[in-house]
C-alpha positions in Angstrom: 7.6 -1.4 0.2 8.0 -5.2 0.1 10.9 -7.1 -1.6 8.8 -7.9 -5.3 7.9 -4.4 -5.6 11.7 -3.5 -4.5 13.2 -5.5 -7.3 10.9 -4.3 -9.7 11.5 -0.3 -9.0 15.1 -0.9 -8.8 16.3 -4.1 -10.3 17.9 -6.6 -8.4 21.7 -5.7 -7.6 20.5 -2.3 -6.3 17.9 -4.2 -4.3 20.7 -6.5 -3.2 22.9 -4.4 -1.7 20.1 -1.9 -0.2 18.9 -5.0 1.6 22.5 -5.7 3.1 23.0 -1.9 3.6 19.7 -2.2 5.7 21.1 -5.7 7.4 24.6 -4.4 8.4 22.7 -0.9 9.6 21.3 -3.4 11.8 23.9 -5.1 13.1 25.8 -1.5 13.6 22.8 -0.7 16.3 23.1 -4.4 17.7 26.8 -3.2 18.6 25.3 0.6 19.7 23.2 -1.4 22.0 25.7 -3.5 23.4 27.5 -0.7 24.0 24.8 1.2 26.1 24.0 -2.0 28.1 27.4 -2.2 29.2 27.9 1.3 29.7 24.4 1.1 32.1 26.5 -2.2 34.3 29.4 0.0 34.3 27.7 3.2 35.9 25.5 0.8 38.3 26.4 0.7 41.9 24.4 0.4 44.8 25.1 3.3 46.5 23.4 4.9 44.0 20.1 6.8 44.9 17.0 4.1 43.9 15.6 6.8 41.1 18.9 6.2 39.8 19.1 2.9 40.0 16.0 2.2 38.4 16.7 4.6 35.7 19.9 2.7 34.6 17.8 -0.5 34.7 15.3 1.1 32.4 18.2 2.1 29.9 19.3 -1.3 30.1 16.5 -3.3 29.4 15.4 -0.4 26.6 19.0 -1.5 25.2 18.5 -5.1 25.2 14.9 -5.1 23.4 16.6 -2.8 20.8 19.6 -5.1 20.6 17.2 -8.7 20.3 15.1 -6.0 18.0 18.3 -5.2 15.7 19.8 -9.3 16.5 16.5 -10.6 14.7 16.2 -8.2 12.0 19.9 -8.6 10.6 19.3 -11.9 10.6 15.8 -11.9 9.3 17.2 -9.5 6.3 20.2 -11.5 6.0 18.4 -14.5 5.2 15.8 -12.7 2.9 18.4 -11.2 0.5 20.6 -14.5 0.4 17.7 -16.7 -0.3 17.3 -14.7 -3.6 21.0 -14.3 -4.1 21.4 -17.9 -4.2 18.9 -18.4 -7.5 19.9 -15.0 -9.2 22.6 -16.5 -11.5 21.1 -17.7 -15.0 21.8 -21.6 -15.1 22.6 -21.0 -19.3 25.0 -18.0 -19.2 26.1 -18.2 -15.7 25.1 -14.3 -15.6 24.8 -13.0 -12.0 21.6 -10.4 -11.7 20.3 -9.0 -14.8 17.1 -10.2 -15.2 13.9 -8.9 -15.8 10.5 -10.0 -14.5 8.3 -11.1 -16.4 5.7 -12.4 -14.2 4.8 -11.9 -10.4 2.9 -14.2 -8.3 2.8 -11.9 -5.2 0.5 -14.7 -2.9 3.5 -17.2 -3.7 6.5 -14.6 -3.2 7.5 -15.9 -6.9 8.7 -14.1 -9.5 9.3 -15.0 -12.9 12.7 -13.8 -14.4 14.3 -13.7 -18.2 18.3 -13.2 -18.1 18.9 -10.4 -20.3 21.9 -11.6 -21.4 21.1 -15.1 -22.8 16.7 -14.5 -22.8 16.8 -17.8 -20.3 14.0 -18.2 -18.3 13.2 -19.4 -14.3 11.6 -18.9 -11.3 12.9 -16.9 -8.4 11.7 -17.3 -4.9 11.4 -14.8 -2.2 12.0 -15.7 1.2 8.2 -16.0 3.4 8.9 -15.7 6.7 5.3 -17.4 6.9 6.5 -21.2 5.0 10.2 -21.1 7.3 7.7 -20.9 10.7 10.1 -17.9 11.3 11.2 -19.4 14.4 12.0 -16.5 17.0 15.3 -18.1 18.0 17.8 -16.5 15.0 20.3 -18.5 16.0 18.8 -22.1 15.6 18.3 -21.6 11.8 21.5 -22.9 10.0 22.2 -23.8 6.5 
């Protein structure tokens, strides 16, 4: 389910909370894969049989790939959540995240929303990786 459907179904605040939980789940996976990589490096020895060395190498490569995937997922989800959260405050009454969706434009990843407290309307754009170029190096994106 994409962000727009999730926000419509759950509401912004619950969507944001769940996105952050998924994001930090990726961070935990990154830490576990790093631990697996370090354990593999610690267990490796040139005195071991070649088959065991290859198994340890395969485990280390798998841990590295999983860690890279988890890091990319962490940055992608965090970027998506924060991009939407930066636009979630009503400019009239300063209420955060309490709005109803009045119109969706899935092709441009935008929603027109209306504040539940004061009725003020504005547009919220969701993060679209194709618009940002989705840089393969997650560390290169700076605010």
